[in-house]
Each structure stands twice: as C-alpha cells, then as structure tokens.
C-alpha angles and dihedrals in degrees: 000000000000112000128185112203118193121203127141123179129076139319095276092064092047091053089050088050093058098084089056091049090047091053092047090054089049094050094043109039093191095045117146109194123202116190121208106203145139115301090240089067093053092118094054092099088063092065101032096093093241095306092116113054098178139012126213103196118210122195104216092172089063087061088068096051097080140294098286098051088044093052092046091052093048094045091052092050094048091051091054093048095046092047091060129059115214128197090212136014113198117190110204092173103052101194122140089257093054091044087058092049089050090049093051096046118095108248137117092219121052116174127191147135103234117211092214134024090243090068094058091099090077097065142059091193119039121196126204115261095221103141103187094129136054115303090242090058088047088056090050090055092050088053091048093239101107095125090098135006137201142192112261122247130200129204125218115238121217089265089053094049091049092051091047089051090049092053093046092050090055090071137029094190122132095218115119114254120245119195119203117195111197098179131104136169091226128045094224088059094051117102108214115276085222089061091049089050091051090048092051091050094050095046103039094095091056098036139031096241122212115188115205112213119188129203091269093051103052091109088067096053095097091064090068098047110126091003102081146328121290134210117205143139093038133142121243093262091049089047088056090048091054093046091049087061090063128094092194132020125200115191149151115256097282142108104289092059088058090050089051093053092049090049092056096255120142110248139207112190126196111213135189108158100010131075124221094223089060107031106006123133112274095232127149091228117030146145132186143194122208130190126157089234103046095205089061084076106098128218089239090056092053093048091049091049092048089053089051091048093050093050090047093047090052091048092046095245 
C-alpha cells in the first residue's frame, strides 16, 4: 500500500499528524508512506519512529522568487508525482494548491477535506471540515482511521542522542531541567523575550534553564547572556535531543512544544489565538495559560502554573 500524505507547515502540525500515520500503518501492514512537506521539514523522517518512509521536499519559498523559479519547482514536483503510482493520496492541508497536487497525482483514491467547494475536483473522497475536536483527531478523520486515536511519539536519531549526551555531560547538577522556547511563527503569539529572561533569572536556582532560540529569534540572544544556557543553530534531530533532556518545557504555541509532548516532556503552553483543546501539545502532563493579548500573561502566573505542573507530574495527573 503506497500512500502519499500531504502536509506543509511546521513541526507542530507534523507531530499532530503522527497519530493518523501510525493508524494507517496499523491498518495497512505493508504501508509505505511518502510525506510531501516543506523542505525545512526534510529531517522529520529521522524522528518519526519509522512512520514516514520517504520525504518529498517542496520549497514553497522558491515559489515567491519569481515566475521562473516557481515554474521550475512545480515542474519538478509534478514529475516526481507522475512517476509514482500511489494507492491513496491523503491531503491533510486542503488548500487550492494541494487540491491540484492531489488531482495530478496518480492514484485511484484521493482523500481530503476541501476548504471551499471549488477545490472538490482534487478528491474522490471528501471529508467534512467540522473541526470540533483536536487537530490530530481531524487528521485521523481525513485519513479514514478515526475509530481509535493515540498520543504521538518521537524517536531520537543518533544525532539527537549525541546532542543530548553532550548537553547532559556539560553539567552534573541534580537540578531538574527547564526548557524555555521563546520562538513563534507569529508576533501576536510570541510572549516577550524580556519576560522569558526574567523567568529564567528567577528560576535558575531551582532549575537548570535551557533557552531555545530559533533562527527568527537570534536578535534576542543577548538578553540571556550570563543568565542561563542557550540552545540555537541546531538541526531538527538535535533539537529533539535537547528537548528530551528537559523535565519541563515552557513555550509559545509553536512546533517545539509539540515535539516536547511527543518526547514525554511535561509542557506549559502560552496561548493567545489558539486553544489547547484544538491545537495543544499532546503531552501526558501539561498545563496552559491563554490570554487574547499574550503579554498580559505575567511572569508570576507562569511560575505558579509551572509549580502546578510539577506537582501534577509527580502525582501522575
């Protein structure tokens, strides 16, 4: 069973996709899953515990560099899709662009939940877009495997294990490790880096604090100098290795907090636009704080909620 799964976006969405992929593998023992995703996610197969057999990377940024680069990228993708025959194409993105990709791919079954009627042409089987459950469950419904559902799990690659060992060898302290992820894809979902720095300073006697700094947050790195350790400039497998070292992980609503949940780390998510019931990390132990203006969340509130999370994690609730 050859399955083409389509999902762009960031790591958080791919982590939320894992339960559907796992169930597809369970339902079809011989399933070979190819994932069409952003080029930046190319290393995702390394941490997906064998659920993704192949990645087709697509450079969507190239689409914005002019007509000729865009046409070249599209032509290359179409050639790849037309050279393979799939038993199923499952579009987990459901944009006009991905409806066209589904339409052009060779497959007798094409599943999707089109956002508009004009995109119906891309699918032989159309699924309702009712999104009154968690996005991970929505993905399961699109895949046609919503009879059961499970929490996702990630596996550390060798690069991830080596990076985790490196971080652990840098300190022999017994303090629990607290990860702080300051990044966000949208400014209105980004808790102030100054608040994160204050949080790190107030907690660094109780915790070994690791601050995670993504490519878009390098300008904020100086705020944390002399306050705590930082993790930056790492690959996806190394990022997972660093997160796996943490006992607790505080983050804006973005990809790394989903990685943390899938790695078994207790999470505290800071929301503005999102809702935990729909897009929250699938962690065994988690808490969250939501305010429409994210910087209305105070440092004291975060410290109190972390204490609640720690007590709950120790008690198993």
